[in-house]
N, C-alpha and C positions, 0 to 999 in steps of 0.2 A: 495764452500765458504771456505776460508782459515783463521782460527783463531789461527793457531799454534803460540805459544809463547806469546799470549795475557794473561794479567792478568784479573781476574774476580772479580772486586771490588765493582762495582755498575752498575746497568743496564743503568745509564745515559751514560755510555761509549760505549753502543752498539746500533746499528740501529735496527729498527723493524724487518728487514729481518734477521739480525744476531740472534736476540732473538728467532724468529720463527724457524730458522734453528736448534738451540739447542733444542727446544721443539720437532721438527721432529726427531732429533737424539735420544732424550730420548725415543720417541715412538718406534723407530726401535730397540734400545737396550732392551727395555722392552719386545718387541715381541721375541727377541732372548732368553731372560731370561725365559720367559714363555714356550718357545718351548724346553727348555733344551739344547740350542746350546751353546757350549763353545765360548767365545769371549775374549780369553786371549791375546789381541793384544800387551801388554806391558810387557811381561815376562822379568825379569831381572831389571826392573825399581822399584823405591821406592819413597814414598811420606812421608812427615812429617806433622803431625796433631798437631797444637798448640792450646790448649784449656785453655784460661784464665777464661772462663765461661763454666761450665760443661753442658753436653747435653746427651740426649738419642738418639733422631732421627738423629741429625747431625753426631755424632760420628759413630753410627752404619751404617749410609748411606755411609759415606766416607770409612769405613773399608770394608764393604761388596762390595762396588763398586770397590775399589782397588783390592780386592781379585779376583773378577770376571774377572777383566781386566788383571790378572796375576801379579799384583804388590804387593810388600811388603809395609807395613805402620808402622810408629813409632808414638805412641801417647805420647804427652808431656803435662802433666797437670800442674797446678800452683805449685804443690809440687816439681816437678822435673825440670821444665824449669827455667832458669835464665834470661829469656828475660826481659829487663828493670830493672833488679835488680843488679846482678853482671856483666851482659853483656848488652851492648846497643842493641837496636833494629837493628841498622845498622850492627853491628858485628855479631849478631845472624843470620841475613839474609845472610851475606856473608859466614858464616860457613855452614849453612844448604844448601845453594844453591850449594855448592861444593860436598855435599854428596847425595842430593835428586834431583829428577826430577821435583817435584812440592811441594808447601807448602800451607797448609790450615791454616787459622787463625780464631779463634772464641774468641771474647773478648769485649773490651770496645771501645775506641775512634776509629773512622775511620782513624784518622791520623796514627795509629799504623800499620794497614794493608797496608796503602799507603806507609809508610816508608819501610816496609818489601819488598814490590813490587819494590821499587826504587833500592834496593841494592841486591836482591836475585839472579838475573840473570836467574831465572827459573819462570814458571808461579806461581802466588800466587792467592789463591782463598779465598774469604770472606765467612766464615761460619756463620757469624753474627757479626755486631758491633752495637753500640748504634744507629747509624744513618741509616744503611741499612742491608737488609737481602736478597740478590739477589738469592741465591740458593732456598730459599723458594718460591720465585716468579715463578721460572720455574716449580716447582712442582705444584703450584696453577694453572698455565696456562695449564699444561698438564691435570690436573684433570678436569678443566672447559671445555676444548676442548673435552675430552672424553665424557662428559655429553651432551654437546650441538652440537658437531660437528664443531664448529666455535668459534672464539673469538670476532672478529670485530662486533660492534653493540650491544654487551651484556652490561648489567648494573650491576656493582658490588657496593655494599654498605658496607662500613667498619664502625662498631659501636664500640665506646669506646674511648680509648686514642689514637688519630691519630697523635701525635706529634713526634713519634720515628720511629724505624726501620720498623715496619710493615705498619703503615699508610703511611710513606714516600715511601716505596718501592712499595706498591700497587698502589699508585697514579702515580708513575713513569711508571710502566709497563702498567697500563691501558691506560694512556694518549699516550704512544708510540704505542700501538697496536690497537687503535681505539675503546676502551671500555669506556663507560661512568662510571665515578667514583664519588661516593658520600661519604663524611665523615659526618656521622650522629652522632653528639655528641654536648656537650656544647661548646660554643665559646672558652672557656679556653683551650680546648683540640684539637682545629683545628691545622692542620699542619702549619709549618713555612711559613710565607707569601712569602718570596723570592722563596722557593721551589714551592709553589703553582703557582706563576707566571711563573717559568721555565717550569712547567708541562703544563700550559695553552698554552705555545708555542708549546710543543709537540702535545697537543690535537688539536691545530689549523691545524697542518699538517696531523694528522691522522683521523680527523673527530669526535674525542671524545669530551666529555664535562666533566667539573669538577664542582661539587656542594658541598658547605659547608652549612650544615643546622643543627639546633637543634630540628627540627620537625620530630619525629619518623615516624608518619603515612605518611607524605608527602615524606620524604626521602626514605622510603622503599617500597612505592607503586609500584607494578609491577616489582620489581627488580628480576634479574636472580640469583644473588649470594648475600647472606648475610654472612658477614665475621666478626669475632671478635677475640680478643686475651685477655690474662690475663691483669688485670688492674694495677698490680704492677710488674715491671721487676726485674730481678736479680740484686742485688747490691743496690737497693733502701731501705731506712730505714723502719722499721716496722710501725712507726707512720704514714706513708703515707696511710696505709690500710684504716683507718677510713675516711679520706678525700676522697679517691677514691671511696669507697663504697657509701658514701653519694652523691657524685656528679655524679657518672657514673651509678648508679642503674637505672635511667630512660632510659638508653640506653642498658639495658640488652636484649639479644636476647630471646624472648619468642615465644610461639606458635601464639600469636596474631600478632607478627611481621612477622612470616613466612606466616600466612594466608593473611596478607596485601600484601606481596610480590606475593603470588599466588602459585598454586599447582606445577608449574614447577620449582620454586626456589629451590636452594640447599643451604645447610649450610656448611661453611668451618671454620676451626679453626686450627692454626698452632701447637697447643698443647705445653705443657700440659694445660688442662682445669679444672677449678674449677666449676664442674657441680653437685657435690654431696659432701658428707663428707668422701669419701674413701681415702683422702690424709691427711697427718699430718697438712699441712697448711689449707686445706679446713675445717677440723674439728675444728681447733683452731679458725679460723675466724668465722665459723658458730656459735660456742658456744659464742664467744665474742660479735658478733653483732646480733645474733638471726636470721640468714639467713640460707637457705638450699642450695643455690647456688649463684654464683656471675655473671660472664659475660654472661652465657648462662644457661638456665634451663636444667635439666636432660631430660625433655620431648623432647626438641628440639635436644639435643645431641644424643639421642638414637632413633630419629625418622627416618622414611624412607627417609627424605630429607637430612639427614646428610651424608656427604661424607668425614668425617675427617680421616677415616682410609685408604681410597683410596689415599687421599692427603698425608698421612704419608708415605705410601709405595712409592709414586711417588718421594719423596725426594731422594731415592736411585737411581732411574732411571735417574733423571735429574742431580744429582751430577755426575753420571757416564758420562753423556753427556758433562758436562762442562769439565771434565778431558780429555775426548777423543778429544773434539774440540780444546782445548788449548795445548795438548801434540802432536797433529797432527793426523788427521783422517787416519786410514789405508785404503788402496785402496780397500780392499775387503768389506768395509762397505760403501755402496752407499745409500745416502739419497736424 
């Protein structure tokens, strides 16, 4: 399968077979990493990492993946990048595309990464936008497949605010790969209706189903994967916290939810998670609203059913796979 030169902006752009190929590639690269086998296929190449939104896992994953593949990387944060300020997105793309072999963007509107891709002339990878988070999806699919040995036919339930990048992207990838997807939240937080219909078309082809429900016990009954994310995203105003905590608390992932799903169910979270008071924001909100956790209880987060740190590690392996696939797979790496 040849994905050389392709951009990686949203999984809507890829077939189920192409998505699974990247998951297979990630598994092969992970095995090499675990075995201590060098795989510096791209020595002498370089990538640029544009971060308008800061990150721990995404930055570390791209930097370690690039290093493992023999590439150099340049990190551009909001303080040093002039993208969209003194220099247009198109001009930035054309400059960086002449210096680097690939460009990662993590920031705000999807239109920004789309414009970068239009002008760069090299592969552009979406590290996160408001609308989509495709690299996280590959990590999630690898983690789920490692647990169950398959993806097709499994049932994933996303709880919380399903209107943005995580809810959107999980619905897309599940519907493409034949996994039943449920958004379990209040109707106000359901995904965009147009995207739901688009994903229902994918689901019709793959044999998946898409369900939107505000009934926690019905929505999570017998699920294979329970997934959640923080209720307030970077860049949203502080006054949103009170509203989200009030409206989304009924959709917190608790041990009752996990028991309703069943003993085989696993818990996933893209991180960071507010499951205790050990963060500045967690402590502030806990004291302000009289709560000890938000989207997930500490009991679930630390339980044997939690796979959040396997999932976090897999970010690096799957990001490596995206870069290998789009920069051109070496002949010696057979998947």
